[in-house]
C-alpha positions in Angstrom: 27.1 6.6 -3.7 27.5 2.9 -3.3 25.9 0.2 -1.1 27.8 -0.7 1.9 26.8 -4.6 1.6 26.9 -6.5 -1.6 23.8 -8.6 -0.6 21.7 -5.3 -0.3 21.4 -5.7 -4.2 18.5 -8.2 -3.5 16.4 -5.2 -2.8 16.6 -4.5 -6.6 14.8 -7.7 -7.5 12.0 -7.0 -5.2 11.9 -3.3 -6.5 11.7 -4.6 -10.3 9.1 -7.0 -9.8 7.0 -4.5 -7.6 7.5 -1.7 -10.4 6.2 -4.1 -13.1 3.2 -5.1 -11.0 2.3 -1.5 -10.2 2.1 -0.7 -14.0 -0.1 -3.8 -14.4 -2.4 -2.6 -11.4 -2.8 0.7 -13.0 -3.7 -0.5 -16.6 -6.3 -2.9 -15.0 -7.8 0.1 -13.0 -8.1 2.1 -16.2 -10.2 -1.0 -17.6 -12.3 -1.1 -14.5 -13.0 2.7 -14.9 -14.1 2.2 -18.4 -16.3 -0.6 -17.5 -18.2 1.7 -15.3 -19.2 3.5 -18.4 -19.2 0.6 -20.7 -19.8 -2.8 -18.9 -19.1 -4.9 -21.9 -15.9 -2.9 -22.6 -13.3 -6.0 -22.0 -13.2 -9.7 -22.5 -13.2 -10.2 -18.6 -16.1 -8.9 -16.4 -15.7 -6.1 -13.8 -15.7 -8.5 -10.9 -12.7 -10.4 -12.4 -10.9 -7.1 -13.3 -11.7 -5.6 -9.9 -10.0 -8.7 -8.2 -6.9 -8.3 -10.3 -6.6 -4.7 -9.8 -7.0 -4.9 -5.9 -4.7 -8.0 -5.5 -2.0 -6.6 -7.8 -1.9 -3.5 -5.6 -1.6 -5.6 -2.4 1.0 -7.7 -3.9 3.3 -5.1 -5.4 3.3 -2.9 -2.3 3.9 -6.0 -0.1 7.0 -7.0 -2.4 8.1 -3.2 -2.5 8.1 -3.1 1.4 10.0 -6.4 1.3 12.8 -4.8 -0.9 13.0 -1.9 1.2 13.2 -3.8 4.4 16.1 -6.0 3.2 17.9 -2.7 2.1 17.7 -1.1 5.5 18.0 -4.3 7.7 21.6 -4.6 6.0 22.5 -1.0 6.7 21.0 -0.9 10.0 22.9 -4.1 11.0 26.1 -3.1 9.3 26.4 -6.7 8.0 25.7 -8.9 4.9 22.4 -10.6 4.9 22.3 -13.9 6.9 21.5 -16.0 3.7 21.4 -14.4 0.3 20.3 -17.8 -1.4 17.3 -18.1 1.0 16.2 -14.2 0.1 16.5 -15.3 -3.5 14.5 -18.3 -3.0 11.9 -16.3 -1.1 11.8 -13.8 -4.0 11.0 -16.4 -6.6 8.6 -18.1 -4.4 6.7 -14.7 -4.1 7.0 -14.2 -7.7 5.7 -17.6 -9.0 2.8 -17.5 -6.5 1.8 -14.1 -7.5 1.6 -14.5 -11.2 0.1 -18.0 -10.9 -2.5 -16.6 -8.5 -3.2 -13.8 -11.1 -3.3 -16.1 -14.1 -5.9 -18.3 -12.0 -8.1 -15.0 -11.7 -7.9 -14.6 -15.5 -8.6 -18.0 -16.4 -11.4 -18.2 -14.1 -12.9 -15.1 -15.7 -12.8 -16.7 -18.9 -14.2 -20.0 -17.7 -15.9 -19.7 -14.5 -16.3 -23.6 -14.2 -12.5 -24.0 -13.7 -12.9 -23.0 -10.1 -15.3 -26.0 -9.4 -14.2 -27.5 -6.0 -11.5 -30.1 -6.1 -11.8 -32.1 -2.8 -13.9 -29.2 -1.2 -11.5 -26.4 -2.2 -11.6 -23.9 -4.9 -8.4 -24.1 -6.6 -8.5 -20.6 -8.4 -10.4 -18.1 -6.2 -11.6 -18.6 -2.6 -14.4 -16.2 -3.2 -13.7 -13.9 -0.3 -13.5 -10.2 -1.3 -9.9 -8.7 -1.0 -8.6 -11.9 0.2 -9.5 -14.2 -2.9 -6.2 -15.9 -2.9 -7.0 -19.7 -3.0 -5.7 -21.8 0.0 -2.6 -23.1 -1.7 -1.6 -19.5 -2.4 -2.5 -18.6 1.2 0.1 -21.4 2.6 2.9 -20.2 0.0 2.3 -16.6 1.0 2.7 -17.6 4.7 5.9 -19.5 3.9 7.3 -16.6 2.0 6.5 -14.3 4.9 8.2 -16.7 7.5 11.3 -17.0 5.3 11.4 -13.2 5.1 11.0 -13.0 9.0 13.6 -15.5 9.6 16.2 -14.0 7.3 15.8 -10.6 8.6 16.0 -11.8 12.3 19.0 -13.8 11.7 20.8 -10.9 10.2 20.0 -8.8 13.1 21.0 -11.6 15.6 24.4 -12.2 14.0 25.5 -8.5 14.6 26.3 -6.9 17.7 24.5 -3.6 16.5 21.0 -2.8 17.8 18.8 -0.1 16.5 15.3 1.0 17.0 14.5 0.8 13.5 15.7 -2.9 13.4 13.5 -3.6 16.1 10.5 -1.9 14.7 10.9 -3.7 11.5 11.2 -6.9 13.0 8.0 -6.4 15.1 6.3 -5.2 12.0 7.3 -8.2 10.0 6.0 -10.6 12.8 2.8 -8.7 13.0 2.8 -9.1 9.2 2.7 -13.0 9.4 0.4 -13.2 12.5 -2.1 -10.9 10.8 -2.4 -12.8 7.6 -3.3 -16.1 9.3 -7.1 -14.9 10.6 -7.9 -14.9 6.7 -7.4 -18.4 6.6 -10.0 -19.0 9.2 -13.3 -20.0 7.5 -16.7 -20.3 9.4 -20.1 -20.9 8.1 -21.6 -18.1 10.3 -21.2 -15.0 8.0 -20.8 -12.7 11.0 -18.0 -14.6 12.5 -16.4 -14.9 9.0 -16.6 -11.3 8.5 -15.0 -10.5 12.1 -12.0 -12.5 11.3 -11.9 -11.1 7.7 -11.5 -7.6 9.1 -8.4 -8.5 10.9 -6.5 -9.1 7.8 -8.3 -6.4 5.8 -7.9 -3.6 8.4 -5.1 -4.8 10.8 -2.7 -6.2 8.2 -2.7 -2.8 6.3 -3.5 -0.5 9.1 -1.4 -2.3 11.7 1.5 -4.5 10.2 2.3 -2.1 7.3 2.2 1.0 9.3 4.7 -0.3 11.8 7.0 -1.1 8.9 6.2 2.2 7.1 7.2 4.1 10.4 10.6 2.4 10.6 11.3 3.1 6.8 10.1 6.9 7.2 12.7 7.2 9.9 15.4 5.7 7.8 14.6 7.9 4.9 14.7 11.0 7.2 18.1 10.2 8.2 19.4 9.6 4.8 17.8 12.5 2.8 18.1 15.4 5.5 20.6 13.9 7.9 18.1 13.9 10.7 19.4 13.0 14.1 18.8 9.3 14.8 17.7 9.8 18.4 15.0 12.4 17.3 13.7 10.2 14.4 13.6 7.1 16.5 11.6 8.9 19.4 8.9 10.0 17.0 9.0 6.8 15.3 8.0 5.0 18.7 5.4 7.4 19.5 3.8 7.2 16.1 4.0 3.2 15.9 2.5 3.2 19.3 -0.5 5.4 18.6 -1.1 3.4 15.4 -1.4 0.2 17.2 -3.6 1.8 20.0 -6.0 3.5 17.9 -5.7 1.1 14.8 -6.5 -2.2 16.7 -9.7 -0.9 18.4 -10.3 1.2 15.4 -11.1 -1.9 13.6 -14.5 -1.6 15.4 -15.8 0.8 12.6 -15.9 -2.1 10.2 -18.1 -4.2 12.6 -21.2 -1.5 12.7 -23.3 -3.1 10.5 -22.3 -6.9 10.4 -24.4 -8.3 13.2 -21.9 -7.8 16.1 -22.9 -6.3 19.3 -23.9 -2.6 19.8 -20.9 -1.7 21.9 -18.7 -1.6 18.7 -20.5 1.5 17.6 -19.1 3.4 20.6 -15.7 1.6 20.3 -15.4 2.0 16.7 -16.5 5.7 16.7 -14.1 6.8 19.4 -11.1 5.0 18.3 -11.6 5.8 14.5 -11.7 9.4 15.5 -8.2 8.9 17.0 -6.7 7.3 14.0 -5.6 10.5 12.4 -3.7 11.7 15.6 -0.3 9.5 14.8 -0.6 10.4 11.3 -0.9 14.1 12.1 2.3 13.8 14.2 4.1 11.9 11.3 3.3 15.1 9.4 4.3 17.4 11.8 7.4 15.5 12.5 8.6 15.0 8.9 7.9 18.7 8.1 9.6 20.0 11.1 12.7 17.6 10.2 12.9 18.5 6.5 11.8 22.1 7.0 15.3 22.9 8.6 18.1 24.5 6.3 20.2 21.3 5.1 22.1 20.0 2.1 19.8 17.7 0.4 21.3 15.5 -2.3 18.4 13.7 -3.1 15.5 16.1 -3.8 13.2 13.8 -5.7 13.1 11.5 -2.7 12.3 14.4 -0.5 9.5 15.4 -2.8 8.1 11.8 -2.4 8.7 11.7 1.4 6.9 14.9 2.2 4.0 14.1 -0.1 3.8 10.6 1.6 3.3 12.2 5.2 0.8 14.8 3.9 -1.2 12.7 1.8 -1.3 9.8 4.1 -2.7 12.2 6.8 -5.2 13.6 4.2 -6.3 10.3 2.6 -6.0 7.8 5.5 -6.6 10.3 8.5 -9.1 13.0 7.4 -10.8 11.1 4.6 -11.3 8.1 6.6 -12.7 10.1 9.7 -15.3 11.7 7.5 -17.3 8.6 7.1 -16.2 6.2 9.7 -18.3 7.8 12.5 -21.3 5.5 12.9 -23.9 8.5 12.6 -22.4 9.1 9.2 -21.4 5.8 8.2 -25.1 4.5 8.4 -25.7 6.6 5.3 -22.4 6.4 3.4 -21.5 2.6 4.0 -20.6 1.1 0.8 -20.8 4.0 -1.4 -18.1 5.5 -3.6 -17.2 7.7 -0.7 -15.4 4.6 0.4 -13.8 4.2 -2.7 -12.5 7.6 -2.7 -11.0 7.2 0.8 -9.3 4.0 -0.1 -7.7 5.4 -3.3 -6.3 8.4 -1.7 -5.2 6.8 1.5 -3.2 3.8 -0.5 -1.8 6.2 -2.7 -0.5 8.5 0.2 0.4 6.0 2.8 2.0 3.2 0.8 2.5 3.8 -2.8 4.4 7.2 -2.3 6.4 5.3 0.6 7.6 2.6 -1.7 8.5 5.0 -4.4 10.4 7.1 -1.9 12.4 4.3 -0.7 13.1 3.3 -4.4 14.4 6.8 -5.0 16.4 7.1 -1.8 18.0 3.7 -2.1 18.1 2.9 -6.0 21.1 5.4 -6.7 23.2 3.5 -4.1 22.3 0.1 -5.5 23.2 1.2 -9.0 26.3 2.8 -7.9 25.5 6.4 -9.0 25.9 9.8 -7.3 24.4 12.0 -9.9 21.2 11.3 -12.2 18.7 13.3 -14.2 15.8 14.0 -11.9 13.4 15.4 -14.4 11.6 12.2 -14.8 11.0 11.8 -11.1 9.5 15.3 -10.9 7.4 14.7 -14.1 5.9 11.3 -12.5 5.4 12.9 -8.9 3.3 15.7 -10.2 1.3 13.5 -12.9 0.7 10.9 -10.3 -0.2 13.2 -7.4 -2.4 15.8 -9.2 -4.2 12.9 -11.0 -5.0 11.0 -7.8 -6.4 14.2 -6.0 -8.8 14.5 -9.0 -9.7 11.0 -8.8 -10.5 11.4 -5.2 -12.5 14.5 -5.6 -14.4 12.7 -8.5 -15.2 9.6 -6.7 -16.2 11.8 -3.7 -18.8 13.7 -5.7 -20.1 10.4 -7.1 -20.5 9.1 -3.6 -22.1 12.4 -2.2 -24.8 12.2 -5.2 -25.1 8.3 -4.5 -25.6 8.9 -0.9 -28.3 11.6 -1.4 -30.1 9.9 -4.2 -30.2 6.3 -3.0 -30.2 6.5 0.8 -32.3 9.6 1.2 -34.5 9.8 -1.8 -34.6 6.1 -2.4 -33.8 5.8 -6.0 -32.5 2.8 -7.6 -28.8 2.1 -7.8 -28.7 1.5 -11.5 -30.7 4.8 -12.1 -28.5 7.0 -9.9 -25.4 5.6 -11.7 -26.7 6.1 -15.2 -28.4 9.3 -14.6 -26.5 11.3 -12.1 -23.1 9.8 -11.8 -22.2 9.2 -15.5 -20.0 12.3 -15.9 -18.1 11.5 -12.5 -17.2 8.1 -14.0 -16.1 9.7 -17.4 -13.8 12.1 -15.5 -12.5 9.4 -13.4 -11.3 7.5 -16.4 -9.7 10.6 -17.9 -7.9 11.3 -14.7 -6.9 7.6 -14.4 -5.2 7.9 -17.7 -3.3 10.9 -16.4 -2.2 8.8 -13.5 -1.2 6.0 -15.9 1.1 8.6 -17.8 2.8 9.3 -14.4 3.4 5.6 -13.7 4.7 5.1 -17.2 7.3 7.8 -16.6 8.3 6.4 -13.3 8.6 2.9 -14.6 10.8 4.4 -17.6 12.8 6.1 -14.8 13.3 3.1 -12.7 15.0 1.2 -15.6 17.0 4.2 -17.0 18.0 6.0 -13.7 21.9 6.1 -13.3 22.4 4.3 -16.6 22.4 7.5 -18.9 25.5 9.3 -20.0 24.8 12.8 -18.8 24.0 13.1 -15.1 22.7 16.5 -14.3 21.6 16.1 -10.5 23.6 18.2 -8.1 23.4 18.9 -4.4 20.4 21.5 -3.6 20.5 23.5 -0.5 17.1 22.9 0.9 
């Protein structure tokens, strides 16, 4: 198995950076989990560690999606990339911006005064939760996204071939650029600022990323189980359309308690309850497609694809629905139940998706037909079981927190130390289990196809 176009190898560069950042993100996450037990555990405080943990998650997933998109755009367009030098420049621009940004967070954590405003602009951290990137980094990220969009668009434009997957990817990338811009809007009115803030936090991830994910899933189903293009593209359009319909208005569940008009309770409640529908259809379509007797030549890829669709529905869909209705959210808002939902949702919807694309496309990039799949299976089970246990642990902590704090009126610190300590201990233990899975995956990424005794064979599925 080999790539069809030489410039598809650019995906390998993006994958490599994404995999390394994934490892960093999980190591930092373990430190954060330990700081819940021992607040003075590390030289950097919890707020700095949390910022690095979340930002590296966003960056490595974004870089992974870029690499996957570059691979698919080539194959769908049946042509070389419009400009490989431009793609390389965009890659290094993204790498340098990301590393400099993280180093800035670390330096600020050691020396908070370093973030003192220069000409009214904070140079290291903008201070807005989840989108802490300083303004200079915001501009470079937008430039990177625009170059990415332009290169993909020109690649599609120069070919006479047009597919639904190409179109969906271009729409997703365009949405990706547009939905980052509201995060660069700053107002002194906190309500308005939070209103725009959620456009990025919710619609960037649950809008733009979902569109790209739908196209990548359709591509993988064709590659792994030889699904018919007409069938998977039809379901792709249905799922993406429903994601946009429910996701855009579903943003309203973030507006409940920030001072916006009361009608957002109704809009957010209704459309949040509909958000699991496209995810359910995605699960049904994937299981229906992969459940037919077929010759599957990439069983590890199939494992991750099925897990992606199922855990995306459970983590992003059902888990989100449990606490986004206003009647429930008024009690659970800001508790560890939100943390549980976000961990399982990101793992199911995007981490497994990017890993799926790596296992589906990396053998072709490396020019190997057979490889040893044992590490892929080990990594899969270590990560999946550990994440489910992390979800259950943080859900238990959130339930105790909601009851003790919101209903009994106990102090946050008293609840954490007295009632939730064992939850944090178990979360740290299960986090180490997840780290073991990530380390196995990283080892497999660098060794896949480079060993002397390939043993993977075609499996009748």
